[in-house]
C-alpha positions in Angstrom: 13.1 37.9 4.7 11.4 37.1 1.3 14.3 34.5 0.5 13.6 32.9 3.9 9.7 32.5 2.9 10.4 31.3 -0.6 12.8 28.6 0.9 10.6 27.4 3.5 7.7 27.4 1.0 9.9 25.3 -1.5 10.9 22.9 1.5 7.1 22.3 2.7 6.1 21.8 -0.9 9.2 19.2 -1.4 8.0 17.2 1.9 4.3 17.1 0.8 5.2 16.1 -2.9 7.6 13.4 -1.8 5.8 10.8 0.4 8.1 9.4 3.6 7.9 5.8 4.9 6.1 7.3 7.7 5.3 10.9 9.4 4.0 12.2 12.5 1.3 14.9 12.4 -0.2 16.5 15.6 -3.9 16.0 15.2 -5.5 19.1 17.2 -9.0 17.2 17.3 -7.6 14.5 19.5 -4.7 16.3 20.7 -2.4 13.6 19.9 0.5 12.6 17.4 -0.7 10.4 14.4 1.4 8.4 12.3 0.7 8.2 8.8 2.5 5.6 6.1 3.3 6.2 2.4 -0.2 5.2 1.7 -1.6 8.2 3.7 -3.2 5.6 6.2 -2.7 6.1 9.8 -0.8 3.4 11.2 -3.7 1.8 13.3 -6.8 2.4 11.3 -8.4 0.2 8.8 -9.0 1.5 5.2 -12.3 -0.4 5.9 -14.0 1.1 8.3 -15.8 -1.2 11.2 -19.6 -0.9 11.6 -22.3 -2.3 13.6 -24.8 -4.2 11.4 -27.8 -6.2 11.5 -27.2 -10.1 12.1 -29.9 -12.8 11.7 -27.6 -16.0 11.5 -27.6 -19.0 13.8 -24.7 -18.1 15.9 -25.2 -16.9 19.5 -23.5 -13.5 21.0 -20.0 -14.1 21.7 -19.5 -15.9 18.4 -16.5 -14.6 16.0 -17.4 -15.6 12.1 -14.7 -15.2 9.8 -15.7 -15.0 6.1 -12.6 -15.5 4.1 -14.5 -15.0 0.8 -15.9 -11.4 2.2 -12.7 -10.7 4.0 -15.1 -9.5 6.8 -15.2 -10.7 10.5 -18.3 -10.6 12.2 -18.6 -10.6 16.2 -22.2 -11.4 17.0 -23.6 -9.1 19.7 -27.0 -9.6 21.7 -29.9 -8.0 19.9 -29.7 -9.3 16.5 -26.8 -7.1 15.9 -22.9 -7.8 15.0 -19.8 -5.7 14.5 -18.4 -6.2 11.4 -14.5 -5.4 10.6 -12.4 -5.3 7.6 -9.7 -8.4 7.3 -6.8 -9.5 5.7 -6.8 -13.4 5.0 -4.7 -16.4 3.6 -3.3 -16.1 0.3 -3.7 -18.6 -2.4 -2.7 -22.2 -0.8 -2.7 -20.9 2.7 -6.8 -20.6 3.1 -8.7 -22.9 5.5 -12.0 -23.1 7.1 -13.2 -24.6 10.4 -14.7 -24.2 14.0 -12.6 -23.4 17.0 -12.4 -21.7 20.3 -10.3 -18.6 21.5 -7.7 -20.3 23.5 -5.4 -17.3 24.3 -5.2 -14.0 24.0 -2.3 -11.6 24.2 -1.4 -7.8 24.3 1.8 -7.1 22.1 2.6 -10.7 21.5 5.8 -11.9 20.4 6.2 -13.7 17.3 7.8 -16.9 16.8 7.6 -18.1 13.2 6.7 -21.7 12.8 9.4 -23.9 10.9 7.3 -23.9 7.8 7.4 -20.5 7.4 11.0 -20.0 8.1 11.9 -22.7 5.5 9.8 -20.8 2.9 11.5 -17.6 3.7 15.1 -19.4 3.3 14.0 -20.7 0.2 13.4 -17.3 -0.9 16.9 -16.0 0.3 15.2 -14.3 3.2 15.8 -15.1 7.1 12.9 -14.6 9.5 14.0 -14.5 13.1 13.7 -17.5 15.6 11.5 -15.2 17.8 10.5 -11.3 17.7 9.6 -9.6 21.2 6.1 -7.7 20.7 6.0 -4.1 19.8 5.0 -1.7 17.2 7.2 -3.0 14.6 6.0 -6.8 15.3 3.9 -8.3 12.3 1.3 -9.7 15.0 0.6 -5.9 16.1 -1.1 -4.7 19.1 -3.3 -7.8 20.1 -3.5 -11.6 19.1 -6.4 -14.1 20.2 -4.9 -17.7 19.2 -7.3 -20.1 17.5 -7.7 -23.4 19.2 -4.9 -25.8 18.7 -4.0 -24.5 15.2 -1.1 -22.3 14.0 -3.3 -19.3 13.2 -4.4 -16.2 15.2 -6.6 -13.1 14.6 -4.1 -10.6 15.4 -3.2 -6.9 14.5 -1.2 -5.7 11.7 1.7 -2.7 11.5 0.6 -2.9 7.9 -3.1 -1.7 7.8 -3.2 -1.1 3.9 -3.3 -5.0 3.5 -6.6 -5.2 5.1 -9.5 -6.3 2.7 -6.6 -8.6 0.7 -5.4 -12.3 0.7 -2.1 -11.7 1.8 -1.1 -13.8 5.2 0.1 -17.5 5.8 -3.4 -18.2 7.0 -3.7 -15.7 9.9 -6.6 -13.2 10.1 -5.2 -9.8 9.8 -6.9 -6.7 11.5 -5.4 -3.2 11.9 -4.4 -2.4 15.1 -7.2 0.0 16.0 -9.7 -2.6 15.1 -8.0 -5.7 16.7 -7.9 -4.0 20.3 -11.5 -3.0 20.0 -12.2 -6.5 19.4 -10.0 -8.0 21.9 -11.9 -5.9 24.5 -15.1 -7.3 23.7 -13.9 -11.2 23.1 -13.8 -13.8 26.0 -11.3 -16.8 26.1 -13.3 -19.6 24.7 -15.2 -17.6 22.4 -16.4 -19.7 18.9 -14.6 -19.0 16.0 -16.3 -20.1 12.8 -13.8 -19.8 9.8 -16.0 -19.9 6.4 -14.3 -20.2 3.1 
């Protein structure tokens, strides 16, 4: 019995000390299985919590304001408020600004990398798929809101640790929990203002 206890303790300690790529843990508070990545962040949650803030700017309720310098997205609400989210933005050379509209919304969207992105990957010895079906492993995450006639989207991510960084090819990344929250509260045709 003592040997078994020691072995169980040693195995448990080894599992805790060696981070896996991901681990599923039962959360008794929510009564759900939660997935954590090697960084200790749940797979759908942002390291930057969303919050309701005061808003005194010129834009009407329903407007999405993307502040790429601050790496935050504001969804303007009625009554002088806005919902503020952490985002990932375009890396150096892939930043942009402009005013557009949400022209399409998709749940668990498929991903078709544009030819330019596939060419950049090929130049680095990598191969991107011509198309990838939507799902948990898809880089667009749980939801996508397409911005005007641009190649860009506000979309989820299966890499929430990238939120707050400049890492994308111009798209606005959100953690899956946050993009679902925003998606459920945004209408087609909503104004999107991207500022640098």
